[in-house]
C-alpha positions as CSV (number, residue, x, y, z in Angstrom):
1,X,11.4,4.8,-10.3
2,X,8.3,6.6,-9.2
3,X,8.7,10.2,-8.1
4,X,7.0,12.4,-5.5
5,X,4.6,14.0,-8.0
6,X,3.4,10.6,-9.2
7,X,3.0,9.4,-5.6
8,X,1.0,12.5,-4.7
9,X,-1.3,11.9,-7.7
10,X,-1.9,8.3,-6.4
11,X,-2.6,9.6,-2.9
12,X,-5.0,12.3,-4.2
13,X,-6.9,9.8,-6.3
14,X,-7.4,7.4,-3.4
15,X,-8.5,10.2,-1.1
16,X,-11.0,11.4,-3.8
17,X,-12.7,8.1,-3.7
18,X,-12.8,7.8,0.1
19,X,-9.8,5.8,0.8
20,X,-7.5,6.6,3.8
21,X,-3.8,6.1,3.7
22,X,-2.9,3.8,6.6
23,X,0.5,2.3,6.1
24,X,3.4,2.6,3.7
25,X,6.1,0.1,2.7
26,X,9.3,1.6,1.3
27,X,12.6,0.4,0.0
28,X,15.6,2.3,1.3
29,X,16.1,3.9,-2.1
30,X,12.6,5.4,-2.3
31,X,12.5,6.2,1.4
32,X,15.5,8.5,0.8
33,X,13.8,10.4,-2.0
34,X,10.1,10.6,-0.9
35,X,10.0,9.5,2.7
36,X,8.9,13.0,3.9
37,X,5.6,12.6,2.0
38,X,4.4,10.2,4.6
39,X,4.7,12.2,7.8
40,X,2.3,10.9,10.4
41,X,1.8,7.6,8.6
42,X,3.4,4.3,9.7
43,X,6.3,3.6,7.3
44,X,8.0,0.2,7.3
45,X,11.2,-0.8,5.6
46,X,10.5,-3.3,2.8
47,X,11.7,-5.0,-0.3
48,X,8.8,-3.4,-2.2
49,X,7.3,0.1,-2.4
50,X,3.6,0.0,-1.6
51,X,0.9,1.9,0.2
52,X,-2.0,0.4,2.3
53,X,-5.3,2.2,2.0
54,X,-8.6,1.3,3.8
55,X,-12.2,2.3,4.0
56,X,-15.2,0.7,5.8
57,X,-17.8,-0.6,3.3
58,X,-19.8,-2.3,6.1
59,X,-19.6,-2.7,9.9
60,X,-16.9,-5.1,11.1
61,X,-15.2,-5.9,7.8
62,X,-13.0,-3.2,6.3
63,X,-11.8,-3.0,2.7
64,X,-7.9,-2.8,2.6
65,X,-6.1,-2.2,-0.6
66,X,-2.4,-2.4,-1.1
67,X,-1.1,-0.3,-4.1
68,X,2.3,-0.9,-5.6
69,X,4.0,2.5,-5.8
70,X,5.2,2.5,-9.4
71,X,4.3,4.1,-12.7
72,X,2.5,0.9,-13.7
73,X,-0.6,0.6,-11.5
74,X,-1.2,-2.6,-9.6
75,X,-3.2,-3.2,-6.5
76,X,-4.7,-6.0,-4.4
77,X,-8.0,-5.7,-2.4
78,X,-8.9,-7.7,0.7
79,X,-11.8,-7.4,3.2
80,X,-10.4,-7.8,6.7
81,X,-11.6,-7.4,10.3
82,X,-9.1,-5.3,12.2
83,X,-10.1,-6.9,15.5
84,X,-9.2,-10.4,14.3
85,X,-6.2,-11.8,16.0
86,X,-4.7,-12.8,12.6
87,X,-5.1,-9.3,11.1
88,X,-1.4,-8.4,10.9
89,X,-0.7,-11.9,9.5
90,X,-3.4,-11.4,6.8
91,X,-1.7,-8.1,5.8
92,X,1.7,-9.8,5.5
93,X,0.1,-12.5,3.2
94,X,-1.3,-9.9,0.9
95,X,2.0,-8.0,0.9
96,X,3.8,-11.3,-0.2
97,X,1.2,-11.8,-2.9
98,X,1.9,-8.2,-4.2
99,X,5.6,-8.7,-4.0
100,X,5.4,-12.0,-6.0
101,X,3.1,-10.5,-8.6
102,X,5.3,-7.5,-9.2
103,X,8.4,-9.7,-9.4
104,X,6.7,-11.9,-12.0
105,X,5.6,-8.8,-14.1
106,X,9.2,-7.5,-14.0
107,X,10.6,-10.8,-15.2
108,X,8.2,-10.9,-18.2
């Protein structure tokens, strides 16, 4: 399982390249050990540990990246419009894709 130092390294790297931490998904286990790292950030209970980052590459459409919080780096990138009525649904779809991809990698 990933530890607080490794998570801080991930957060620092994203910040260095202009990404903003927006949301976090945590399993109960990881939330107990590192939940305090995410004060002021929306943290949701989840079956997967991941962090949502965003930055605006152009007006209207915003780059959102979900990064699996593990020692093996894996992330998915989407360009989304936060004003779109389906924005939250689009995030859930990407979360499901990440969860499925991670599960597949763990089975291999």
